[in-house]
C-alpha positions, 0 to 999 in steps of 0.5 A: 729889657725886651718884653715882646718880639712882634713879627708877622706870621712866616716873617721872623728873620733868621739870625743875622738877617736884617730886613729893610723896613720903614715907617711913613708919616703920611701927613696933610701938610708934610710927609716923612719916611724913617727907618732904623739904622745902627739901632737908632730910628731917624727920618731919611733926607732926600738928595738935597738933605731935606727930611720933610716932603711937602704933601703936594702933587702937581700934574703937568704935561710932562708927568707928576711932580711931588714935594717942594717943586709942586708946592712952589707952583701951587699958587700959579697952577692951583687946578693941577696942584693938589695939596692936603689930599689927606683931608679928602681921602676916604670921603664922598663929595658931599662930605668934602663940601661940608669941610667948610671951605672953598677948595681950589679944585674942580671936582668931578662926580663919578658913578661911585661915591669916590670924588675925583679932581680934574687935573691936566693928568686926568681925573684923579681920586685922593687915593691916587694923589696920596699914592704919588707921595708914598712912591716918592718916600718909598724911593727915598728909602730904597735909595738911602738903604740900598735895597727893597723894603720888606714892608712899611708901617703907615701912620693915620689919625686915631680918629680916621674911620673905616673908609679913611683907613682902607683908602690909606691902605689902597694908596699904599697898594697903588704905590707898590708897598706892603703895609705891615700895619696902620698905626695911630699917629698919637700911639706912634708919637708915644712909642718914640717918647716912651722909649726915649724917656722910659716914663711909665705912667699915664701920658696924653698925646696932643696931635695937631697936624695940618688937617687933623687933630687927635688926642689920646690918653695912654698908659705906659707900663713896662714896655706896654702901651695901652690906649685908654681913650682917644678922640679928636676931629678928622677935619681940623688942623693947621690948614684951618688956622691958615684959613681964618687968617686968610679970611681976615686978610680978605676982609682987610683987603676987601677981597670978595668970595668970588676971588680966583683960584690963584688969589685964594692959593696965594692967600693961603700961602701968605697966611701960612707964612704969617702964622709961622712967623708969629711963632717967633715974632710979635708982629709980621708985615703982610704984602698980598698980591691981588693980581694985575700988578695990584697988592695990599699991605698991612700987618698982623700982630700976635694978639690979633692972631690969637683971637682969630685962632682961639675958637679953633683951639677951643674945639681941641680943648673940648675934645680933650675933656671928652677924652678924659671922661672916656678914660675915667681920669682927670687932667691931674692924672696925666704925667705929661703931655706930648706935643705932635704936629707942626701946628703945635709950634703955635705959642697960643696952642702950647699955652692953652694946652699947658693951662688944661693939663697943668704942666708944661707940654713936652716939645723936646722932640721935633713935632714934625718927625716924632710920628715917623720915628715911632712908626719906624720903630714898629716897622722894624719890629714887625719886619722881624728884626730884633732890638732892645726896645720892643713894645706891645701896642694896644690901640682902641677903636674910636666908635662902637660897632654893632648890627640892626635888630628888630624894631630898628634898634642897634645891638652893640657888639664891639663897644668903643675904646675896645682894644684892637685887634679884637674878635667879638661874637653874639648869637641871633635868631629868626623872627618868623616861622620858616625864615630862610634868610637874614639881612645883616646891617652893620652900623657904627655909632653910640646911639640906640636907634639905627636912624641915629648911627652910621651905616657901614655895610649890608649883606645877607645870610641865605640857606637858613633851614626853615624852623619855628621862629627863635629856633635858628642859631646865627652867630655874628662875629665882628673882627677888627684887625690891628689896622682898625679894619672890620670884617663881619661874618654870619654863621648858621650853626646847625647847617654851617651856611656862612656869609661874610663882608669886608667892611669897606665904605665908599666915603668917610664920616664928616667932622660934624658926624664924628663930634656929634656921635659921642655928644649925642650919646650923652645928651640923648641918653634918657631919650634913647633908653625910652626909645629902646624900651619902646622898640623892644616891647613893640617887637615882643608884642608883634611877635606874640601877635603874629604867633597868635594870628597863625595859631587862630588860622591853623586851628582856632575854629576847631579848638575854640567856640564862638564866645572863646574866640571873640574873647581872644580876638578882643584881647588881640585887637586891644594889643594891636591898638596899644602897640602902635602907641609910645608907652612901653609900660602900656604895651607890656601890660596889654601883652601880659593881658593877652597872654593870660587871656590865651592861657586856656587856648595854649593849653588846648593846643599843647594837649592836641599836639601831645595826642597827635604825637601819641596816636597809634602808639602804646603808652609803654613805648614812651616809658 
């Protein structure tokens, strides 16, 4: 029974009208396009009957080649053939260099943070490379379906950050596609499996693709998918398994790190072939061309391969355990685990995952095609086409979002694992008298201090009416849309002045940053609590110091005699000394002492203000 019909505003289909839509799995190694035909979601083949499109783009003097032909030329023309662009999209050059591998490309640093790859077709960004793949998939869909697409759903890793998601949408725009939604890959897989199995309960989706790893814990209940927690690594995948095998071959064949781009590409090709062969055999012969007619011959067996890849699989298992903690569940609560991504064909991966969850992983749907099928189901719904399997998707954001407050603290406005789309607002105020502008610093992360989180954007709200400190009311609103993209608005509520920013960072989080953000939030919990208390006490104390300095400058000489002023200034000086320390309790005590010392002065100022207000008026006027 259908629970919910989802369509974009103004796009609900008229009766008997079917809008063409497609789901696209833009993968690191391979990409696919799928759609609904005769009530069934399936991937679409090319003219040769091939469903998988290798995510490889080659630039030649005659134009652009995408797919199998480009992949075949990669080893011989590495500088002009770009593979695994998904690993690079939304990242800066420094991030890319920290991926931990020597990439067979010539990178060009530009005036922006977006790196470009030098090719025969020009200096191109990963966004432009990805757009070429999307163009081919869109053309395939138009040819098979016989018409233009009203829109597409494109899948992304659950752990893609703001920059990587936005870069994916940019690639689609370059390809001339309208994006209904970006859909997390594990959620797409769960849609396909959930509809197929009608299995209410808690499910885990283990997604190990060519360049990324995601783990998601989801609950399916009467057609509603809720993502309870998500985790993973945006820079870990099958490419890394290939890379450790290639490194082992280099050691066995005495190939140095100064090997040419051609040799490196051939090594990666041979390593990938060996990995795939070992999924079916216990050992595989190796014959590696070294150039100039020389070659190396050897053999790789299953046990050696398992030992090579075990440390990488262990990283995915650790991410799974963290995801369990976030969801507040144990492995025993999971009804089944869905395997997604070509790398889950590796027997050792299935073995380790089965041991963790205590159940045999589900592998009866093609792990390469299941994500695209789930995306096609959602695309059909968002296009406004009625069907019998509508589901409501409730995705979550992977890391908390907030703003900087006085003292270098982070005030979290949208906590991690909040269901999206979401809008959250919080009021802030001014720190100084007469303040007419406020800087808004948007941050992402789990720690309490700005220095330990990632900066996303900065903007200013100007035109705040001058008031005493703390009187202004500024409402800061965070809105995260269904694609996980963020916009932040600041509104001064008395005059209505407003400022807004669409958060579009120029590069993405590194894999190390993603992993450490959550780990550090737990290991440094006590330290962060102390730091927050210290900063909060320092901010309050400095607020009192500034207010007292201003008062003394205004009327201290008229309201205080020399002895009284000396007593006040002594307490003020003491607090100034204490506030520079690192003991929050001492600062609190010193601030309370200053307040007590100044009580008589505050009373005199208040009486003076009342007298000034009443001057020239009769008492009856105030009755």
